[in-house]
Each structure stands twice: as C-alpha cells, then as structure tokens.
N, C-alpha and C positions, 0 to 999 in steps of 0.2 A: 453414661453412654462412654465406652472407652474408644479412644482415637487411635487410629493406626499409625504408626511413625512414618514420617515422610521418605524413608529410605528402603522401606519394603515395597515390593511391587504390588500393585492393585489388582486384585483378583489373579494373582500370580501370572500375569502376562508378561511375557519377555519376547524380544525381536527374534524370530527365527531365520533361516536362510532365506525363505521366499520373501518375507516381509522386508528384511534386510536389502534384499536385491531390489524390491519395488522401490523403498525409500532412496537408495543409491541412484536408480534410474531417475526418480522425481527429482533428487537433488541436481541432477544434471540439468535438467530442463529448467528447473527453477533459477539456476545460476545463469544459464543462458538468457532467459527472459529478462532476469534482472540487470544484466549487462546491457542488453538492448534497452531496456527502460532508462539506464543511467545515460546512455548515449542520447535518447530522445529528450530527456530532460535537459541534458546539457545544450542541445540544440534549440529548446524552447527557451531556456535563460538566455541564451545569446540572441535569439530572435526578439525575446521581451526587451533586452537590454538596449538594442539597436532600434527597435520599432515602437517603443512605448511612445515617442513624441508623435508618431505618425498614428498610432491608436487614437491618442487624444485629440489630435487635429481632425483626424475622420470622423470621430464621434461628434464633434463640434460642427463639422460640415454638414453631417446627415441629419442630425438632430440637434439644433442649436439649444434647445432647452435643457439638453444634457450635457452641455459643454463643460459645465462646471464638475461632473462626476468622472470625467477622464481618467483622474488620477485614482479614483476608488476602483475603477475597472482595472487598471494595470496592477493595483494592490491586490485585488481579488485573484487576479492570474498568478500573482507571486505567491500568495498564501497557498493556493491550489498546487504550484509547483513544490512548495516545501512539504505539503502533507504527502502529495505523490512520491517525493523523495524518500520521506520516512518509512512509507509503505514499501518501497523498492529496497531499502536498507534492511526492512525486517526480513523480505523474501530473500535476499543475498545471504542474511545471517542464517536463515533456516538451511538454505543450500549447503553453506560451508561447514556449519556444526554438524547436521545431520550426517554428511559424508566423513566428516572427520571422527564423529562418534562411532560410526559403523566401522570404519578401517582400523580404529585404535581400540575398539571394543570398550568405549568409555560411555557409561551410562548417563553420567552428568552432563557431558557435552552433547549427547545425543537428546537428553531431555530438554536442555537449553534450546537446541534447534527447534524442537517440537513446539517448545513455549512461544518462540518467536513467530512460528506458523499461525499459532491459535491468536496472538496478537494481531497479526496481519488480517485474519479473517474477521476478527472481532471489529476492528477500526474500519475495514472494507464494508463489513456489514452496518455498522452503524451510518456511514455515508450514504450506503444505498437505501437503507430506511428513510433517511433525511430526504433524498432525492425523489422516493417515491411519494413521501408526504407532500413535498412541495409541488410535485407534479398533479397530485389529486386535488390539492387546494387551489392550484393554477386552472385546471379543467372545471372545477365547480365555479371559480370565479368568472370564467368565460361563459358558462351558461346561464348566469344570472346578470 
C-alpha cells in the first residue's frame, strides 16, 4: 500500500476564506478563555499556597480519621492545577498558532495549532472518560 507524503493535503482540503474566518474568530475566543483560565489558575495556586494548612486542619477537625491524608488532598489539588495549566497552555498555543498561520498563510504553523487543539481534546476526553467511569463505579458502590 502506498503512503501519502505528509506535506500533501489530505483529500485536497485547504482552508478557504470562510473557514479561515471561522478559525480566526475561534482563536480569539480560545485566547480570551485561556487568559481567563490562566488568571483563575494563578488565583487557585495562591489560594492553595496560603490555605493548604487550613485545608489540612479542617480535614483533621471535620473527620479526625482523615487527618493523615490532608497532605494528599493538597497534593491532588496541585496535580489537578498542573494538568489544567497544561490544558490551558494547549488552548493558548492553538489560539496563537492558528491565528498566526492564517495571517501569515503558513500551513505548518496552522497545522501545529490544530494539532494542539487535537491534543487538548484528547487529554480532556481521557479525563472525562475517567470521571465518568469513577462516577459509575461510585454510583454502583452506593447501590450495594
């Protein structure tokens, strides 16, 4: 079977004016949302840094048997913030690279931006499926 070179368009598809306009508008919104997410992440990091001792103390007060896992809860919050930061970086890269690719008519930069969007949805989809499975397992566990 003959493989198609990677620099040739698949199915002869190219970005026309209408698609480019839609991608340009989408990149504006993606950039806006990613900047808002960066601000929210920064606020969460500050909150976690200043309130981690309070979170651990509250867990020990509310549920004394979970006093030893307070650090684990803070660790999970930090891991979640790191993952969300990476997802936000992917969205920001999509926004900037797609816009730059359209403005400069550079197919390689445009393709790299679309690849960042694909990776964003891939990672987001994996975590969505994981959350769905955990919810179903939790629901089944409460039934029995």
